[in-house]
N, C-alpha and C positions, 0 to 999 in steps of 0.2 A: 622673813615671809613665807606667807602660805602657800605650798606648793602641792597643787592636786597630781598626784600619780595614777596615771591609767595604764594597766598591763595590756599588752597586746593578745593575741587569741590563744585561747586554751588554759591562761594564766589569770590569778584573782589577786587580790591584794598582799597575799602573803609571799608573791614573788619580790617584793620590792623591801621585804623586811630588812637586809644588810644596807640597801643605800638608803631608807630611810633613816635608820639609826645614826648613818653617817651623816646625813643631812641637819638631824637633831643637835649633833655635836657642834654643826657649824651655825647653831642659833636659827635654823629654820623650822617651820612648823610643818612636816610632811602629811598630806591626806592620801593614802593609796587605797584605792577603791576595787570592788569587785563590781563588775558591771550585771546587769540583769540578765537573770536567766542561765548564769553558767551553771553547769552541773546538772540542770533541770532536764527531766525527759520531755519528748516532743509535746505530749499533752499540755504542758506547763509552759513550754518556751516557743513554740511555734508560730506564735504572733508577734515576737520579739525581734525587732529590726534594729538597723542602725539609727534610726530617730530616737530610739527609747535609749540606746546608750548614750547618744549625746545629751539627750535630755537628762541623764542622770549625773553626767556632769557640769550642766547648767545648773542642776539645782545645789550642786556643792559651792558652784561659783557663787549664786545668789544670798548662801549661808554665811559667806566669808566676811568678815566685817569690812574688808578692804580689797584693793587689787589682789588678784593671784596670779600664779604661774603654773601654767598648766605642761605636762610632760606626758607624752606618749611614745610608747613604744611598740614599733612595728605597724601591725594593724591598727592600734590605737592612735596611730596618727592621722586616720580619718575621724576619729572620736574627738578628739582634740581640737581638730582645725573646725570642726562643725560647730563646737562649742565657742572658738574664739568668733566664728563668723554670728553666732548668735549674741553675744556680750562682748564685743570690741572693746567697750569703754571700760569694763571690769577686769581685764585679761592683761598684764603687764609683760607676758612674754609666752611664748610657746616653743616648748623645746622638743624635738623629733629625735628620737633614739632608733637610728638605724633604718629611718626612713624618711620620706620627703612629704612635703604638703600637697595632697591630692587636689586635681582640678574638679570642679562640680561635676555630679554623676558619675564620679569614679567608684568602684567596689574595692575591696581589699584584693580577694582572688577567690579560686573555687577549689573547693575540697568535697572529698566523697564524704557523701552523707550516710551515717548508720543507725538504722532505728530513729530515723527524724530528726537526729543532731548530727554534730561534726565533733568525732573524737579526736585527741591527739593522736597524729600519724605514726608517732614515733621519731626518736633522734635521726635514725637512719634514712628517713624521708628527706632531707634537708641536704643541701650540697656541702662539702667538705669545708668550703671556706667560711659555711654558716657556724659551724660546729666543733671547728678544730681544738679550740680551746677549753672546749667543756670535757675534762676527765671522766672517768666511770663513776667516779663516787658523787661528780656534779651534776651527770646526766640522770643518775637515780635518784638524787633528792628533787631535782627540777621535774622530772616526769612524775614524782608523786605529788606534786601541788597542781598537776592539770587538771582540768575538767571540762567536760564538753561544752561545745558553743552552738548557741540557738542556730538551727540550718540557715535561716535568713540573712543573717548577719553578714558574712563573708562577701555575699553577692550584691547586698541591698547599696544602692548607690546613696553616695552621700549629698544631701542637699545643702548648696552653699548659694548665699546671696548679699550677706551683708559686709560690714567694714573691716574684713580681715585682713587685708593685706596693709593695713596701718598697724598691726599688730607685730611687734618685733619677734623675730624667729632666730632660731639657733637649732642647726641640723648637726647632730652627733653622729657620724656614720663610722661603723666599725672599722672599716677597711680604705675608707676613700676621705681624703681632704679636701680641699677648695678647688684646689687645681683640677683634681679627676673627676669631682662631680661637676663642676663647669664645663669640663669637656664631653662629659656622657648625658647630661640631663636634657640636653637639646635635641636629642635624639628619641627622648621618651615623648614626644608629641604634645599634649595639653599639660603634661608634668612639666616641662619646659616653660610653657607658657605661664601658668600657674608660679613657678619660682621666680621668674622675671618681673611678675607682677607686685612682688613683695618689697615693700620701701627698705625694709632693714632687715637684711638676713646675714647671720654669721655661719660659717660651715667649720666645723672641727672635725679632726679623725682620733678615734676612741684608742685604735690599735687592737680592735678585740673581733669576735667573730658577732653573732646576730643577739647574744643573749649576754651582754656585757652586766647586766643587773645579777647574773651568776658568776660569770668569770672574773668580772674586774668589778665590783661593787664599789670598793673606796675611790677608783680614778671616776666611775660613773659619777658617782656624787659630787666628787670634786668639781668635774666639768659642768654639772648642773648647778652646782652653787656658784660658779663662777659667772655663769651664764645670768640666772636671776638676780644675783647680785647687782649686777651692772645696771638692770632695769630699776632694782630698787632705789638706787643711787640717783638715777635719773628722775624717778618720782619724787623723791625728796628735796631733787633740785627745784623741782617743778613748784613744788609746794612753797619752798622759801622764795622764791621769785618774785 
């Protein structure tokens, strides 16, 4: 299956290298993306917002010869959910990596703007539970892959209006399984309402921090493959009915 891999904030297509290689070995065609404006100065990226990132994914969906799976890490959960909303009939499954589907109007978060863009704040910015499984060598490699983000993107609201709730969803959480997420998500206001509106949703614990594509790429690829293969079998079954 074609699997569009969308990186979270500060990362580009190269952040998926190890995961993509493992997915290829399992017979999939991974399509890792670098989103518009990454690494560009403010003069070239100031107008880029969430809609532009969603449109970049929709372009890849439209290029594919058949149904695709979307994978979004962290802040890219907003991106892939917006793309699924735009093309629900073309998306066989959305896989969220350590994030959850956003409700309409949600932004990602707010970060410091420097010279008109948002630079990577460094690993020490994040809580220990997010980075505990990244050793110094892995942190150095990961940090070298980071680029600045267009200033508008993290706070830009995601616009949602279509048939996204009928698209099957897998949520791969770093530290929470289904029981923990179910206990927490209703405390998150509209995020809980969005989650409860999805017709088919599965939650799986990765057993990692926030960046499993760096710390556990093999396990992440395995879980993604299992998720999308289930959808692929369902599509094949529909075709033969």
